[in-house]
N, C-alpha and C positions, 0 to 999 in steps of 0.2 A: 641595932644593926642586924642582929640575928633574925629578928622578926621580918626585917626587910628582905633578907636573903631567902627566907622561907616562903615569902609571899608569892602566890601564883596569879595575882591580879595582873591583867594585861598580857598573859601568855598567849591568848588567842590572836592578839594583834600581831605578835611576832610571827606566828605561823602564817597568818593572812598576808603579812608583808613579804614573807618568803615565797608563798605559793602564788600570790596574785599575778606577778609577771608571767608565770607559766600559764595560768588560766586565761589571762588576757591574750597571750600569744596564741593559744589554741583557738580561742574565740575568733581572733583576727584571721588565723589561717582558715578556719571553717567558713568565715564570711567570704574570704577571697576565693576559696575553691567553690563555694556556692555560687558566687558571681560567674565563675567560669562555666558551671553547669547550666545556669540560667541563660548565659550567652549562647551556649551550645544549642539549647532548645530554640532560641530565637533565630539563629542562623540556619538551623535545620528547617524551620518553617519557611524561611526565605528561599532556601534551596528547593524545597518541595514545590512552592508556588512557581518559582522560576522554571523548573523542569516541566511542570504541567503546562505552563504557558508556552514553552518552546515546542513541546510535542504537539500541542493543539495548533499553534500558529504555523508550524512547518507543513501541516497538511494542506494549507491554502496558498503557500508561496514557497518558491525555491530560493528566494532572496534572503541570504543569511543575515544581511544588514537589517531587513525588516523584522526578521525573527528576533534578533538581538534587541532591537528597539522596543519591541513589545515586552520582551523579558525584563529589560532594565526598568521599564515603566512600572510593571507589576511588582518587581522586586523592591523598588523604592517605596511603593505603597505598603509593602509588607514589612519595611523596616531596614532596608539596605542603607548603609551609611556611605558617605563619600569616600572614605578611606578603605572600605571593604574591597576585597578582590573577588570578582565573580567570573568564572570561566565557563563558557558554554561550548559544548562539543556535540556536533551532529554528524553522524550518529555516534553513540558512545564508543570509546576506545578501550575501556577496561570493563571488567566484570562479565557476568554471564550474558549480557545483552550487547557485547562489543560487536560493532559492525552491523547491527540490526537497524534497517531503515524504519521510518515512522517512530523512532525513539530519540530521546534527547537526554544528555547527561549534563548536570550542573554541579559545580563545586563552589562553595562560598567560604572565604577565609577572613577572619577578623583578628587583629593583633590587640592584645590587652596588656597594659602596663602592669608590672609586678609591684607589689607594695611590701608587705611583711615577708612574702616568699622570696623577695630579692635577697634576704639575708642568707638563704640556703642555695643561692645560685652562684656559680663560679664567676659569672660575668656581671653580677649585680643587677641593678634596676634596668640597665640597658637591654637585658635579655627578656624581651617581651614574650608573652605566652600567645601562641598562634592557635586559635580555635577554628576548626575546619569542619564543614558538613558537606555531604554529597547526596545527590538524589538523581534517580533515573526514572523517566516517565515515558509511556508509549501506549500504543493502541492495544486494547484488550481484545485478543482474537476471538474470544468466546462471546463477545457482546454484539449487539446490533441486530438488525433485521435482514433476513435473507434477501439478496438482490440478484436479479438476473441480468440487469443492464446498468452499467455505471459508466458515465462519461467523465474521464479524468481531467480534461482540459480546464484551465483555471481562468480563462478569459473568453468573452464572446459567447455566442450560441453554441452549446456543446451537445444538446439533445433536442432534435427537431423531428417532428412527425407531420408530414404534409401530404398533399394530394388526397387520394382516397385510401391511403395506407391504413392498415389495421395492425395494431400491436396488442397482443394478449399475453399477459404474464400471470401465470397461475401460481398462487401462493408465494409470490415474490414481488419485490419493489424495483423501482427505477430511481437513479440518482444522478445529479449533475454537480460537479465540483466548481463550476464557473461562478464568479462573483457578479456576472452581468445581470442586469435587471430582467433580461429575457433569456436566462441561461437554459431553460427548458421551454419549448414552445410547440404549439400546434398551429400549423399554417393552413388557413382556410377553415371551412366548416364541415368537411367530409371525413377527415382523418379521425380514427377511433383509437382510444387507448383504454386498456383495462389493466389494472395493477393493484396490489394491496395498498400502495401509496407511492407518491413521488416526493423525493427529498432534494432540495437545491440549496446551495450556498447563497446564491443570489436570488433573483425573482423568477417568475414564470409569466408566460403570455398565452392567454386563451386555454388555460388548463384548469379553470376554476370550476366550482361545483355546479354552476348554472349551465354548463355545457353538457347537453344530454348525451353526447358521445364519449364522455369521459366518465369512467366507472372506477371507483376506488372500493375494493372489496374488504378492506380492513374497517370494521365499524368505528374505529377511533380515528380514521382518516377521512374526513368529509371534504377535504380540499388539499391541494399540494402543500407540503410543509416547507416554507421558505426560511432563509436565514439560519440554516442548519450547519452543523459541523461537517466539514468535508469528509468524504468516504476515503479511507486509506486504500492504497493500491496493495492488495494482498500478495501480488507477485513482484513487488518492488525489488526483492532480493533474488529474483530469478536470474541465473547466469545466462547472458547472451553471448553466444560464441563469437569470437573475433576473427578477423581475416588471418591472423597469424595461427590461430588454432585450426582453421579449416584449410589452410594453405597446402597442407600435405595430402589432402584428399583430392584425388584426380577427378576432374569434372567429367560427367557423363555426357556423351554426345547423343541427343535425342534423335530418334528415327525421323527422317525428313518427311515422310508421308505415311503416317501410321494407318490411314484408311486402307491404302493399297496393300499394306503389310498384313492386313487382317487383324489388327489390334496390337497393342503394345502392353507388355507387363514390365514395370520397373521394380527392381528389387534393390533394397539398400543392403550393401555387403560390407562396407568398411566401418571402422569404429574408432573412437577416441577413448583413451583409458579413463578419463574423468567422467565419462557418461555410462560407465558400467557396461551392460550388455546391449545397449541401444545401438542398432546398426544405422549407418548414415550413407546417403548418396548426395552428391553436390552437382548442381547445374548452373551454368552461366546464364542460361535462358531456357524457359520451359513453355513451349507453345503447343497446347494440347488440341488435337483434332481426332475425330473418329472415336474408336473404343480404346480406352486406356484403363489399365488396372494397376494399382499400387499395392505392393506387398508391404507387410508391417515394417515400420522404421521411420527415421527422421529424414526428410527431404529438404535440402538447403538450396535456395535459389539466391545466388550471389549477384547483386546488381552492380558489382564493380565494373562489369563490361556492359552496362546498360541493359542487363537482362531483367525479365519480369516473369511472373507466373500468369499465363493467359489460358483460360478455358474457353475455346471458341464456340460459336453457334453450331449446334448439331452434335457436339462432342458428347460422349457417354463416358463419364469418369467415375470409377468406383474404387473403394479401398477401405479396409478396416485396420484399426490400430496404426494409424498414420498421423504424423505431424509435419507441417510445412513451415519452415523458418525462412523469412524473407529478410535479407540483410543488405547493407550498403546501397540503399535506395531502391531495391526491388519492390514492385507493387503487384497487387493481386487484382485480376479482372475476370469475372465470371459472366459470360454472355447469356442472354435471355432464353434461348432455345436449347441450351445445354442441359443435359441431365446429370446431376452431380449427387452422388450418394457416398458420403465420406463420414467415417466415425473416427474420433480422436484416438491417438495412441494410448492404450490403457492395458497393454500386455503385461501381465504379472511376470516378473523375472525373479530369479533365485535370490538376488540381493536387493531388489526393489529400490535401486538407487537412481533409476532413470528419472531425471527431473522434469521431463516434458510430458509425463502421463497426464491425460485429460485435456491437453492443449491441441487444438486442431490447426489453427493458423496463428502465427505470431510474428512480430517484427522487432527489430532492434530499436534502441533508443538514440540512434545516431542521426544527425542531420536535421533538415527541415521537415515540416509536416508533409506527409504524403496522403494520397487518397486511394482507398481500396474499395472496389465496387462489386456488388452481387446483384445481378439482374436475374432474379429467380423465376421459376415456373413450377408447375405441379410435380416435376420430376426432380426437384432440388430438395435433398434431405441432408442437413448438416447436423452433426452431433458432436459437441465438444466446446471448448472455450476458444473464442476469437479474441486475441489479445494484441492490440496495437497501441501501446501506451502513449505514443507521440503523434499518432496519425488519425485520420478520419476514416470511418467505415460507413459506406452508404448501401442501403438495401433498396432496390427498386424492382418493379415487376411483381411477380407473385410467387411466394414460397408457401407450400402447403404441407401440413403435418399428416395428412390423411394416408399417405403411402406407408411411411414408417414413422412412428412417433419420434420426433427429433428432440434433442436436448441441447440447446444452445445457451451459452452465456456470452454476453458482449461486454468487453472491458477495453475501452478505447478512448483516445483523446477526445474525439468527437463521434457522435452517432447520428446518422441521418436516415430516416425512413421516408421514402417518397413514392410517387407513382401509385400503383394499386397493390403494393407489396403487402403480403400477410406474413407477419413474423409472430410465431407462438413460442413462448418460453415457459417451461413447466418445471417448477422446483421439485416435483415428485420424481422426476427423472434425474437420477444422480450419476452424472458422468464422472464423479470423483471416486467411484467405488473401487477402482484399481489403484488409486493413488495412495501414497504412504499415509499413515495415520495422522501425521502432523502437517498434511497439505493445507494450504491456506483456504479460507472460505471467503466468498464474495458477499459482503454485507454492507449495509448502510447504517448510519447512526451508531457507529461504534463508540464505546466509552474510552476515554483516556484515563489511565490509572498509573499510580506510582508503583515502580517495580522493585527498586532497591533503596 
């Protein structure tokens, strides 16, 4: 009996028996937590894929249903389960990119049942673990090729060059966001186009490399590049003044006969606190004749009373550091024999908060598509951004850069060059020089990147 009591045989088995449940428990806990981490990685991948898809698809359509359809299709391919919860938000509502257009936010959640960890839960196995991932994707503003002309419309012909029109873009490209088979076209055989390249979401008509009057100056662009990613609107977040905001600004009564008055000088004197030091003048209608000069400021033409901005034949219109905002259906019309020399507002101010620096003509995003026309001649010199995101801009007649080197950018729903108009756009002329450092750039072929 004494030898039995002194025997140490089998002592290890006792220790193993006592410790094994603990070791097995830790192993089980480690496996379960490892499964959570693996699932986290999987759904983060799903969220990344979904956000990238949403940001890309939203450039070509405003239909949230179509965007979501594309997102769910790609997410399912990436591993989204039927019971997973995917939330798509355009634009993001949280984080540093909240409210930023051309961005998308996606959250994905998956509930996992508890196993051994249920022993440590106050509610037991019914208390599932919710694994969540979030991703934000959007346009990379530093990417892409400089563009001087971008047609933002998503259907039909949005970029058209016809007649004997000549469009020359130096060191910059043209782009069309339309999905149509002839989204960018040359009408007839006399129109000429020179650009680094042309990018379209859809197809092109008569812009191929065998057309001798089409010149692509980028060695890597021997022909227009079709089926490309849409170009983002870099001014999509630009605040458009509303009727309630400008309602307190008294409308200016234009001189009835400025020719007999010996010329007219319009000065913007009123202001809105949200626009910093920018001075404003509002017109219900502005019909320009004779000699007219605009002093620096923002000039609003409010179409609520069927008013427009019309520059008549024979008018001589000049102004530096000016911007013209057409709202509530107001349209712009420049007659052929008018002499127009206008440069966009780029007056440096002490707080540099004026949002319309660099913009010469622009219109709101309200209502149906409008048409704005420029019938130019050798006396027409425009310098700045022409921005009508929902409308058509037509150039006809002849505009010539020989008087003063112009610096025009065209960003519009549709762009039409017709007649014998000559439009020259030169990227070396930087109308953005007075704009804030974070001012948007006009580019084609931007990348979509993950942000958060």
